[in-house]
ZATOR-372008 format. One line per 3 residues: number of its first residue (from 1); their letters; for each residue z, y, x of C-alpha. Coordinates in nm, 3 decimals, decimal comma. Layout:
N
NUM) A) Z Y X  ...
// end
This chain:
322
1) MMG) -0,220 7,267 -9,904  0,153 7,311 -9,852  0,339 7,470 -10,145
4) SLD) 0,608 7,735 -10,137  0,947 7,658 -9,985  1,099 7,651 -10,334
7) EIV) 0,841 7,395 -10,449  0,904 7,178 -10,142  1,281 7,186 -10,196
10) RKL) 1,242 7,097 -10,563  1,017 6,804 -10,474  1,255 6,671 -10,210
13) AKR) 1,562 6,717 -10,430  1,404 6,524 -10,716  1,309 6,243 -10,480
16) ARR) 1,648 6,212 -10,309  1,865 5,913 -10,396  2,155 6,046 -10,602
19) HPK) 2,487 5,889 -10,687  2,451 5,682 -11,006  2,749 5,862 -11,160
22) SLL) 2,645 6,214 -11,061  2,785 6,471 -11,304  2,546 6,759 -11,225
25) TWF) 2,168 6,771 -11,196  1,970 6,813 -10,874  1,902 7,182 -10,943
28) DDA) 2,268 7,285 -10,987  2,480 7,500 -10,753  2,659 7,192 -10,618
31) GAI) 2,680 6,816 -10,655  2,964 6,637 -10,834  3,098 6,289 -10,896
34) KID) 3,409 6,139 -11,054  3,622 5,905 -10,843  3,892 5,732 -11,047
37) DHY) 4,050 6,023 -11,238  3,940 6,291 -10,990  3,644 6,526 -11,022
40) IVV) 3,491 6,606 -10,683  3,221 6,862 -10,598  3,024 6,881 -10,274
43) KVD) 2,837 7,183 -10,145  2,653 7,271 -9,826  2,522 7,618 -9,742
46) GFA) 2,396 7,786 -9,429  2,278 8,112 -9,274  2,080 8,220 -8,969
49) SSR) 2,203 8,544 -8,815  1,847 8,675 -8,777  1,823 8,680 -9,157
52) ALY) 2,183 8,706 -9,277  2,380 8,922 -9,033  2,353 9,294 -9,106
55) PWC) 2,360 9,509 -8,788  2,685 9,672 -8,895  2,863 9,335 -8,931
58) SYR) 3,031 9,129 -8,659  3,002 8,762 -8,568  3,352 8,721 -8,707
61) DFG) 3,216 8,854 -9,037  2,928 8,606 -9,003  3,172 8,313 -8,999
64) FRG) 3,366 8,454 -9,294  3,050 8,506 -9,496  2,925 8,156 -9,421
67) VSG) 3,234 8,009 -9,586  3,220 8,258 -9,875  2,864 8,158 -9,961
70) AVS) 2,954 7,791 -9,994  3,287 7,852 -10,169  3,122 8,075 -10,431
73) DVI) 2,915 7,782 -10,558  3,226 7,563 -10,578  3,406 7,832 -10,778
76) AKG) 3,106 7,861 -11,013  3,163 7,498 -11,107  3,528 7,569 -11,190
79) CRP) 3,660 7,393 -10,880  3,871 7,475 -10,575  3,762 7,418 -10,214
82) YVY) 3,968 7,154 -10,040  3,805 7,026 -9,720  3,550 7,200 -9,495
85) AVS) 3,316 7,085 -9,220  3,143 7,356 -9,017  2,842 7,351 -8,785
88) IGV) 2,797 7,658 -8,561  2,490 7,722 -8,348  2,419 8,004 -8,105
91) KPG) 2,150 8,116 -7,865  2,222 8,034 -7,497  2,333 8,389 -7,425
94) NVG) 2,567 8,404 -7,723  2,798 8,112 -7,645  3,088 8,357 -7,630
97) YVE) 3,044 8,434 -7,999  3,139 8,082 -8,111  3,507 8,173 -8,102
100) DIM) 3,446 8,489 -8,307  3,250 8,296 -8,569  3,524 8,036 -8,590
103) KGV) 3,791 8,302 -8,634  3,597 8,434 -8,933  3,576 8,080 -9,072
106) EEA) 3,952 8,035 -9,039  4,022 8,370 -9,208  3,804 8,273 -9,503
109) VNL) 3,963 7,928 -9,536  4,308 8,088 -9,531  4,196 8,316 -9,816
112) YGG) 4,033 8,051 -10,038  4,256 7,757 -9,951  4,184 7,417 -9,802
115) YVE) 4,151 7,262 -9,457  3,889 7,260 -9,181  3,851 6,892 -9,094
118) NVD) 3,546 6,895 -8,868  3,360 7,143 -8,645  3,028 7,096 -8,467
121) TNV) 2,858 7,330 -8,217  2,497 7,357 -8,101  2,269 7,581 -7,895
124) GYD) 1,922 7,684 -8,013  1,678 7,968 -8,071  1,891 8,149 -8,331
127) DWI) 2,257 8,187 -8,423  2,355 8,001 -8,740  2,635 7,854 -8,945
130) DVF) 2,630 7,564 -9,190  2,935 7,504 -9,408  3,005 7,184 -9,599
133) VVG) 3,276 7,197 -9,866  3,442 6,926 -10,070  3,613 7,073 -10,375
136) ECR) 3,857 6,942 -10,633  3,826 7,006 -11,008  4,098 6,955 -11,266
139) LQP) 3,834 6,919 -11,539  3,467 6,822 -11,549  3,260 7,068 -11,338
142) VPR) 3,075 7,339 -11,529  2,698 7,264 -11,536  2,409 7,506 -11,496
145) YAR) 2,335 7,524 -11,867  2,306 7,760 -12,166  2,285 7,690 -12,539
148) VLD) 2,114 7,916 -12,793  2,343 8,199 -12,911  2,578 8,158 -12,614
151) RIV) 2,697 8,484 -12,458  2,635 8,577 -12,094  2,949 8,723 -11,938
154) LPR) 2,952 8,889 -11,597  3,309 8,885 -11,457  3,277 9,213 -11,266
157) RIG) 3,038 9,500 -11,196  2,765 9,445 -10,939  2,519 9,641 -10,725
160) LSV) 2,687 9,712 -10,391  2,460 9,444 -10,246  2,153 9,653 -10,329
163) IGY) 2,290 9,953 -10,139  2,338 9,740 -9,830  1,995 9,582 -9,860
166) IEY) 1,809 9,913 -9,902  2,001 10,079 -9,618  1,903 9,785 -9,396
169) IKK) 1,538 9,821 -9,495  1,564 10,191 -9,409  1,715 10,092 -9,069
172) STP) 2,032 10,279 -9,160  2,399 10,186 -9,182  2,578 10,237 -9,516
175) TIE) 2,804 10,541 -9,494  3,044 10,405 -9,757  3,313 10,177 -9,615
178) EVR) 3,336 9,977 -9,939  2,966 9,888 -9,912  3,001 9,785 -9,546
181) EFT) 3,303 9,569 -9,633  3,127 9,407 -9,928  2,809 9,322 -9,736
184) CRP) 2,995 9,190 -9,432  3,273 9,006 -9,609  3,190 8,923 -9,972
187) KPC) 3,495 8,766 -10,135  3,435 8,527 -10,427  3,718 8,544 -10,680
190) IDI) 3,906 8,215 -10,653  4,124 8,308 -10,954  3,822 8,253 -11,183
193) VDI) 3,897 7,882 -11,146  4,222 7,936 -11,338  4,026 8,095 -11,623
196) VDG) 3,784 7,802 -11,632  4,075 7,555 -11,631  4,245 7,728 -11,920
199) CRT) 3,932 7,789 -12,129  3,705 7,499 -12,030  3,607 7,413 -12,388
202) CIE) 3,478 7,770 -12,428  3,255 7,764 -12,122  2,913 7,601 -12,167
205) GSI) 2,765 7,676 -11,827  2,755 7,889 -11,515  2,533 7,992 -11,226
208) DIS) 2,626 8,171 -10,906  2,451 8,502 -10,823  2,348 8,431 -10,465
211) DTL) 1,980 8,531 -10,469  1,907 8,796 -10,734  2,049 8,833 -11,083
214) AEA) 1,695 8,816 -11,222  1,636 8,487 -11,040  1,969 8,342 -11,156
217) LQQ) 1,872 8,412 -11,517  1,526 8,266 -11,462  1,666 7,945 -11,312
220) LGE) 1,926 7,913 -11,586  1,659 7,957 -11,853  1,428 7,700 -11,693
223) VSN) 1,688 7,423 -11,684  1,812 7,502 -12,037  1,469 7,550 -12,200
226) AGF) 1,601 7,880 -12,330  1,558 8,253 -12,287  1,789 8,552 -12,270
229) YLY) 1,810 8,882 -12,450  1,996 9,140 -12,241  2,143 9,427 -12,439
232) EEP) 2,406 9,600 -12,227  2,344 9,941 -12,068  2,284 9,915 -11,690
235) SRI) 2,551 10,180 -11,632  2,807 9,938 -11,783  2,698 9,658 -11,550
238) LHP) 2,669 9,843 -11,219  2,943 9,947 -10,982  2,986 10,328 -10,995
241) LAI) 2,874 10,358 -10,632  2,555 10,164 -10,715  2,485 10,398 -11,006
244) EYS) 2,530 10,705 -10,788  2,316 10,559 -10,509  2,035 10,448 -10,743
247) RRE) 2,011 10,789 -10,904  2,007 10,962 -10,568  1,735 10,728 -10,439
250) KID) 1,546 10,751 -10,772  1,573 10,375 -10,840  1,569 10,259 -11,202
253) LQI) 1,916 10,131 -11,292  1,772 9,819 -11,456  1,596 9,732 -11,129
256) TVL) 1,923 9,775 -10,938  2,096 9,535 -11,178  1,821 9,273 -11,157
259) ASN) 1,788 9,302 -10,777  2,161 9,260 -10,715  2,192 8,968 -10,474
262) EEY) 2,455 8,776 -10,279  2,714 8,904 -10,523  2,891 8,566 -10,508
265) IPL) 3,014 8,587 -10,864  2,921 8,343 -11,142  2,743 8,428 -11,462
268) LII) 2,957 8,255 -11,724  2,785 8,116 -12,035  3,034 8,138 -12,318
271) KPS) 3,043 8,003 -12,673  3,010 8,296 -12,919  3,354 8,239 -13,072
274) CED) 3,520 8,262 -12,729  3,364 8,582 -12,594  3,661 8,809 -12,661
277) EII) 3,911 8,556 -12,529  3,725 8,501 -12,202  3,684 8,874 -12,145
280) QQL) 4,055 8,925 -12,204  4,142 8,643 -11,962  3,916 8,787 -11,691
283) RSI) 4,078 9,128 -11,734  4,419 8,967 -11,692  4,331 8,876 -11,331
286) GLE) 4,214 9,227 -11,248  3,840 9,194 -11,311  3,617 9,422 -11,519
289) PVA) 3,404 9,177 -11,722  3,114 9,271 -11,946  2,903 9,066 -12,188
292) IGV) 2,543 9,144 -12,090  2,332 8,930 -12,323  2,276 8,630 -12,547
295) TTT) 2,081 8,304 -12,515  1,766 8,279 -12,731  1,498 8,024 -12,819
298) QQN) 1,212 8,239 -12,684  1,217 8,094 -12,330  1,166 8,434 -12,171
301) ITW) 1,399 8,709 -12,049  1,393 9,049 -12,212  1,607 9,359 -12,187
304) TGK) 1,635 9,533 -12,524  1,306 9,369 -12,615  1,105 9,440 -12,298
307) SIP) 1,021 9,164 -12,050  1,202 9,201 -11,720  1,008 9,204 -11,391
310) KIV) 1,027 8,897 -11,169  1,255 9,002 -10,885  1,332 8,720 -10,640
313) WNY) 1,457 8,658 -10,290  1,166 8,548 -10,072  1,300 8,311 -9,806
316) ISG) 0,984 8,322 -9,597  0,979 8,699 -9,557  1,356 8,739 -9,581
319) SIT) 1,319 9,011 -9,840  1,341 9,085 -10,212  1,001 9,086 -10,380
322) M) 0,897 9,209 -10,725
// end
């Protein structure tokens, strides 16, 4: 009997032949090696428009978002994108959209930095984009790891992603321009790399929030053999628009926090003695960071003592399940 997609991917990743000097494990956000005195990360990410293009977004947005998704994982490792290779596929009737998708790619690359070195095009039964990124790191890439008593710091408020997702499920278009902009063109914060460079000894680990926050915590706990105790009020974690929307729709604020997805921001795992310094540094680049919890030995995730529900992105159904 065939297992879940996640189980299949884990099995294949463990079996794959890895570089003998790999710096990150198979389950991390990206791969990394050291060549001479240079730290290099590699990342590939992809989207199909049938699953990843909201009706209110354009194909130009689709190209931009494809790059953002890959770049976010590079940033989470404390590295900067340098070289990109892009594969674009469209249905036979959508060949005219290739140029729009590529314009979005170019706009994203101009924002994050780097160079597009190779482009491939295909025709198939869906529209898609795959983005390969090679990134440079001044210091050793940040692993997906947490140590007991480490603090979990979220660089900015989250939750706009949930508004977009629920409006899509309701077959509606978000009325708030900020939500439409966020869901069409999420913009990872490249300046976080400067914080990592300057405070690398303070940062134990990181993980990108690309599926759900709950799933990111679960994955981080699994690889670290640790658990997390969340203590911050949801209203201090959520974007004000997400708080207003959740209350209007009668959604528990904790659920909105945990279901936040494709936020493209890293959870930073910080040594206890460095918490205040990191928060101050993140504020200095215009972010609104908040420490949301602490690493424990319990190997489970609780919020003020109560176990959190398992909220994950289901790739087969293309939906969030709880």
